[in-house]
N, C-alpha and C positions, 0 to 999 in steps of 0.2 A: 502494498501498499503506498509508503514512504516514498518507494522508487517511483511509485507510479505515480502520485503527486509532483514529486523533483520530475521529472519529464513531461508533465501538464504544465507547472510551471516555468521550465524551458522554453517549449511552443509558444507560450503566449508572449515570452520578452521577445525573445524572436521575430515572432509575426508584429510586434509593436515599434521592433527596429527598423521594419521593414518600411512600417505604412511612415513612420518617421524618414522613414528615406526617401520617400519616393514624392514625401511632402514638401521637400527640398532640393528634388531634381532641376533638371535644364534651368536654372539662373534664376531660380523665382526667389531672385530675393524681393522686398519689401521697395517697392519703387519709391523714390523722397518726391518730395509736395515741386513740382516744376512750375519755373521762372515766368511759364505761363499764364500760371493760374487766376491772374488778374485779367488777364483778357478774355478767358472764356469760362471764367467761372467755377474751375473744376472741380471735384467732388469726392470726398473721402470712400476709399475701397476699405471691405476689412477682406484679410488676406489671412491665412492659417499661419499661425505661430511657428518657429523651425524648433525641435527641441533641442532641449540644452544641454551638449554634451559636455560641455566645462567640469562639470559637476563631478563630484569624485563617485567613481563609479563602484567602490565597495559599499558606500554609506546607504542605509535603508535597512528590509527586514534579513532575519540572519538568514530565508529563502535566497535573499537578492544576492549576498554574499557568496552564497554558498555554489550559484551559477556564475557570477563574473570569474571571466580569465582574459587574457590578451590574445588578442588573435593578430594572424600577422597582417599587415597592409596590403593589398592585394596588390595595388599601384605598385609598388618598391618593388616585390616578390618579381611582379611582371616585368617593369620597364628599370633600365641601368641608364640613369640620367647623365648625359654625354652631354650636352651643352643647353645653354635656355633658348627654349622656342622663341622663332621674332612677332612681336605683340601686332606689331603694324604693317600688315603687305602694301606694298609700294604700289599697288592699285587700287587701292583699299578707297569706297565710296558713302560717303553718309547722304540717307535720305532724310528731310527735319519732317516731319508732319505724315502720321499712318491713317489718315482719311484713303477713299478711295482712288486720290488720284496718289498719294504717295506711295501704297502697298502697289497702284498697279506700275507704277516707274521700278520699285524691288522687285517683283516679279517679272519683270521684264528683261534686267540685269541679269538676275539670277536664270533664267529660265533659256536665253541666249548664251551663257554663260559668258557675260563681259567683263564679269568682275567675280570672286571668290569669295568676298570679304565686301560682307557690309551692316552698316552701322544704321536702325534705326531710333527714330526720336520721336516724341512725340509730348504734347501737353496731358496725356488722360490715361493712365495709366494702365487702367483696367483693357480698353481701347489693343493697347500696344502690345501689352503682353499677348490676348489673345493672338493676334496679327502672328508675331514672333513666333509662339510657340509653334500655330501653324504651321510656320515655314520650317523653323529647326524639326517638328517629325519629320517632313520632309526629307529630310535634307540628302539623304542614301540616295535619293533620286536625282541629285542634281550634283555630284561627282564630290559628296559633302564640301557646302561652300561655308563659309564663317559668317553666323549671323548674330550680333549682337541688339539688344534691345533693353533702354532704360531711361526714363525720364532726366537721368544725372548727363550734363552735354559731357561730361568727359568722355566719355564712350565714341565720341568724332574725333578723337586725337590723332594728328597727322593722314586725316585725309587727303587723296590725291583732287577726288573732288565731291564737292557739296552741291548734293540738290535742295532747296527749299520749296517746299509743296505745304507751307505751313501760311496758313489765312483764315480767313471768315468768309461766307458765304453771304452774298447779299440778302438783306432782310426786305419787306414787302414796302414796297415805297421810297426805300433808301437809294436815292444820287451814286452816281460813277464815281462823285466827287468824294463820297462819305466812306465807300467800301475803300477807294485807294487811301485815305486819311487811317483809318482804321488798321488793313495793312499796314499802311509805315512805322505803327507803332509798334507793329508785330517786330518786324525788322530792323527796326530799332533795337530792340529789347536783345532782340537772340545774334544778330548777326554780329556785334562787340565781342560775344562770348566763343561764337564758335571760329571765328579770325582767329582768336586766342589759345585756340585748341589745333588748327591747321592753319597757320598762318601764311602757308604756302599752296593751298589747295585753288584750284578756279570754282569760283558760286557757279553755277547754275539757277537761276533765279526762275520758279515753273507757276508761281504763284499768281494771279492777277489782282489789278491789271500792269500783265508782264513786264509793260517795257518803262512805267513807273516806277514800280517798286526794283525793277533791275538798277533806274538809274539812286532808288534812296539804296540801295545798297550798296552801291561803289561808293556813296558819297559817306556813310556813315562809317564802313572796314576798312576804307583809308587803302584800300588795294589798287593796283595800278588799273587799269580803264580791260586794257586786256584780259583781266581775271576776273574778271564780272562780267558775265552776260544774261541774257534770255534767252528762256528757250523761241520766243518769238514767233515766226511764220513762220519756220516748218511743217504744223500740222497744214496750216491755211496752207499751204504748197503742195502736200500731199494730197490734198482735199479735191484742190486742182487739177490737181493732173487727174486724181480718178474718175473726176465726173468728165475729163476733156477722152481720156482712155476709152470708157464708160458710151461716150456718144458715139466714136467713129469705131468700136469693138477693136481693140489692141490692150496690151498689157497694161497696165499706168506707169512701171518703170519704163517700157518706152517712152513717153513723154516724159520732156524736158520742157517745164517752166516752173515759174520760180513768183509768189508774191511777197512784196517787201512792204515797207512803212510798218502799220499799226497792227498789231495782232489784237482786232478788232474792228469795229464798223468802217472803218476810212484807210482799209487794207486796197494796197495797188496792184493789182494784176499787169504783170508784164507779157502785155501780148505782144511785142516785140521782138521777145525771144523763144518764142515758144515756138519749136521744133518735133520733129522724130527724125530719127535719122538724119539730122542734118539740115532735115527740107523744111524751108521757113512756111510756117503759115498764114503770115505777110505775104507771102510771092505769091502766094494762091489765092490769099481771098485780103487786100491791103486794106480795107475797111476794117478788118475784123476787131472785136471788141468795143467799135463803135457804136451808136448810137444808130449809124446808116445802114449796121451789118443786117440784107437782108434776112440771114440763117438765125440770126437772134443769140452770138454766141456770146453779147455779156451781157446775158442771164446769168449763166456759168456763176461768175463770181458774185452776182448775189445774191446764189445758192451757197457757195461754201461760206458767206455770214450767217445766212439762215440754219448751216446745218449742225455747228454746234448746238445752241439754245433747242433745237429740235430732238437733239440726240438726250440732252437735258430733262425735254419735259415727257418725252418717251420712259425713260428710264432713273430717273432721277437724279442723276450725275453724269457728266464724261471722264471716261479713264482711261478705257484698252489705248486709244488710239495715243492720247497724252501719254503715257506708260513708254509706250513703243519709238515714240518721238523722239521722247526725250532720253534714253536707251543710248536711241541711235546718234545722239550730241558728244554723251557720257564714253561709248565708244570709239569715235573721233579722238577725244582727248585722252582717252588712256595709251592710245594705238598711237599718237601722236602723227594720225594718218594726213594731215593738211589736206582734208577733203572739205570742197564747199560745199558751204553751208546756209541755208538764210538762217539767222538768230540776230537776238537783237542786242545790239552795239552802240559806242558811243560815234553817234552823227552826226557833230559838231563840224562843220567845214566840206561836208558832203553835199551836193546838191544842192547850192545855198542856206542851209540852213546853219544861222550862225548862235544857236541856244548850244547848251550844255543840255543834254537827250538824249536817250535810247528809243533807237527804233530797228527794226531789220533792214539788212544790206546783207547780199552773200560774202560769204566771209571763209575763209581757210582756216579750220583747226587744229590744233597741237599742243601738246603736252601745257603750255602756258596760255593755254586759252586760244585768242584768236590772234591769229599772226599775220595776215592780212585782211583787206579788207577789199573786192573787186571792183574796180574802177567801170562802172555800168555806162556802155553806149545805150544810152534809153530816149525817148522822144523827148518833145519838147513837152506834148501833152503829159506826159508820166511825171515828168520832172514836177509838174506842177500838180497832177494828185498827192507824190509824195509831198510836197512843202506844204498841200493841205494837210495833211493827212499828221504832217510835224505839228503844225498850228494846232492843231485838236487835241491832241495829245498834252503839248504845252501848258493849252488854257486851264489842264487838270493839275497839271504838275507842278504850276510854280505858285498854288495856293497849298499845296502838301508841307507841312511842316516838319522839318527835320530835329531841327535843333532843341 
């Protein structure tokens, strides 16, 4: 009977230890209050307390003392430590914001194996932990990437690229300026901390209004303009190419077309450069894209403007194409490819724009961010549209308070 009671007690203690171990696995640390709490009104989350293994193992009843023994450490018995592992790899990417867009960016980066080290930071511990755990549970299917997640910005240290997806959605009746100011306040809070942890990173802003927030990020970070870029009109250009390709029945990748200017309603389609296999559309239809175009190609850019709101109306948000386009930019940076991509960059001095501001132009991208801005040969009409786009964005930007 004594032996039987001894075995039962031992089994119960072993099960308790296993339950405690499971409760503390997968980096389930209590996430600290976030610095963005004042912006988002963060909530408190109840967490399972970790077992206190620091107490004397021999304390307690006689039965506990009878079953306690010193076990060998499996890790030390299995592995002979030879050197310290590298904490942050050379292609580490941080994504700030675990909303739909931020998670889509992480998925695109990991699923395409653009990087094997991602740090995810967010203001909401519960949502953040759920997304992080979901990713690490599938890590064996992704060649075992390193995925970190925390509300503490220290996990972002030594990032090569920092992707900013944090921001608030527009409230009903909220003006564009109101949204810009609210999201600018968030940038003013997080950017100095992020630059402190990753002073050599390229900062890629995805949050909207992206052109204004890219400018705010550049102003508050103190970084050179080439290392602060916005996702800009890459997604607009992708939609533009898709609609053209769909109309003529070929693959979108075979259509070469670019949209510049604002990522928004004043975007500028460059019909002067649209071509397939080097065949310029303007050579076939000289007035393509103009109101006099009898084939009504000018309706395609209007459709591009409507597509984003249409997707949000249908599914509640846009994220898949946002994540894919963002990952494409990150790939160009990490690989130092010098690919030409339309991104939001400092445009002062280009096409007669005299203001310090960000809008999209085709740029070559590498490890230092923007390395060149393409000197575009565009028509006078397109230049006029670009300056109009710049004026509309600047009218909002000039009222943004960043000090």
